[in-house]
C-alpha positions as CSV (number, residue, x, y, z in Angstrom):
1,T,-47.9,11.6,-11.1
2,R,-44.4,13.0,-11.0
3,R,-42.0,11.6,-8.5
4,P,-39.3,13.6,-6.8
5,A,-35.8,13.0,-8.2
6,T,-33.8,10.6,-6.2
7,S,-30.0,10.4,-5.9
8,S,-28.1,7.2,-6.6
9,S,-25.1,6.0,-4.7
10,T,-22.3,7.1,-7.0
11,T,-18.7,8.3,-6.5
12,S,-17.9,11.7,-7.9
13,L,-14.3,12.5,-8.2
14,V,-12.5,15.6,-9.4
15,T,-9.1,14.8,-11.0
16,P,-6.3,17.2,-11.9
17,F,-4.7,16.8,-15.4
18,K,-1.3,17.8,-16.7
19,N,-2.6,20.9,-18.5
20,G,-4.2,22.2,-15.4
21,L,-7.8,21.4,-16.3
22,R,-10.0,19.5,-13.9
23,G,-12.6,16.9,-14.8
24,A,-15.5,15.4,-12.9
25,G,-17.0,12.0,-13.3
26,I,-19.6,9.6,-11.8
27,F,-18.2,6.1,-11.3
28,V,-21.0,3.8,-10.3
29,L,-18.9,0.6,-9.8
30,L,-16.4,2.5,-7.6
31,S,-19.3,3.7,-5.5
32,T,-20.1,0.2,-4.4
33,M,-16.6,-0.4,-2.9
34,N,-16.1,0.0,0.8
35,H,-13.3,1.9,2.5
36,D,-10.3,0.5,4.3
37,C,-7.3,2.4,5.5
38,Q,-5.1,-0.4,4.1
39,P,-7.1,-0.8,0.8
40,S,-6.8,-3.9,-1.4
41,A,-7.3,-1.9,-4.6
42,E,-6.6,1.5,-6.0
43,A,-8.4,3.4,-8.7
44,I,-6.2,5.0,-11.4
45,F,-7.8,7.7,-13.5
46,T,-6.5,8.3,-17.0
47,E,-6.8,11.4,-19.1
48,S,-9.2,9.6,-21.4
49,S,-11.8,9.3,-18.6
50,T,-11.0,5.6,-18.1
51,V,-10.7,4.2,-14.6
52,I,-8.3,1.3,-14.0
53,L,-8.9,-0.7,-10.9
54,R,-5.7,-2.4,-9.7
55,T,-5.1,-4.5,-6.6
56,T,-2.5,-3.2,-4.2
57,R,-1.8,-6.6,-2.5
58,P,-2.8,-10.2,-3.0
59,V,-6.6,-10.8,-2.6
60,K,-8.1,-14.2,-1.9
61,A,-11.2,-15.3,-3.9
62,G,-14.3,-14.1,-2.2
63,D,-12.5,-11.3,-0.2
64,P,-13.9,-7.8,-0.9
65,L,-12.0,-5.2,-2.9
66,T,-11.7,-2.0,-0.9
67,L,-10.6,1.5,-1.6
68,G,-8.9,4.1,0.6
69,Y,-11.3,7.1,0.8
70,V,-8.5,9.0,2.6
71,P,-4.7,8.5,2.8
72,G,-3.9,5.6,5.2
73,D,-0.7,7.3,6.3
74,L,-2.6,10.1,8.1
75,P,-2.8,10.0,11.9
76,L,-5.9,8.1,13.2
77,E,-7.8,11.2,14.3
78,E,-7.2,13.0,11.0
79,R,-8.4,10.0,9.0
80,R,-11.5,9.7,11.1
81,E,-12.2,13.4,10.8
82,K,-11.9,13.2,7.0
83,L,-14.1,10.1,6.9
84,S,-16.8,11.7,8.9
85,H,-18.0,13.2,5.6
86,W,-19.2,9.6,4.7
87,L,-21.0,9.3,8.1
88,F,-19.2,6.3,9.5
89,T,-16.4,5.6,11.9
90,C,-13.7,3.4,10.4
91,S,-13.0,0.2,12.3
92,C,-10.5,-1.4,9.9
93,D,-7.6,-3.4,11.3
94,L,-5.3,-0.3,11.1
95,C,-7.7,1.9,13.0
96,K,-8.2,-0.8,15.7
97,S,-4.5,-1.2,16.1
98,E,-4.1,2.6,16.6
99,E,-6.9,3.1,19.1
């Protein structure tokens, strides 16, 4: 019996390169990371399709690493509008402080 194809939870990002070409990739590890408007990590994409994950601030053992799905310097309503694509309303410390 054939089963219908299922989609996995992956992050697909399109990245511009110096020569104007664009590339796409599926990054399973990054797709497991939650959003925060003041993220604890950033993903750096190289031209060789390597992704470097670097912390942006000190992180205590056991604390989750988070990524910013949208720029944290946008106004609250604009961040929430852009985040609606992921079907959640952000309630991070920054968003709570701006409500």
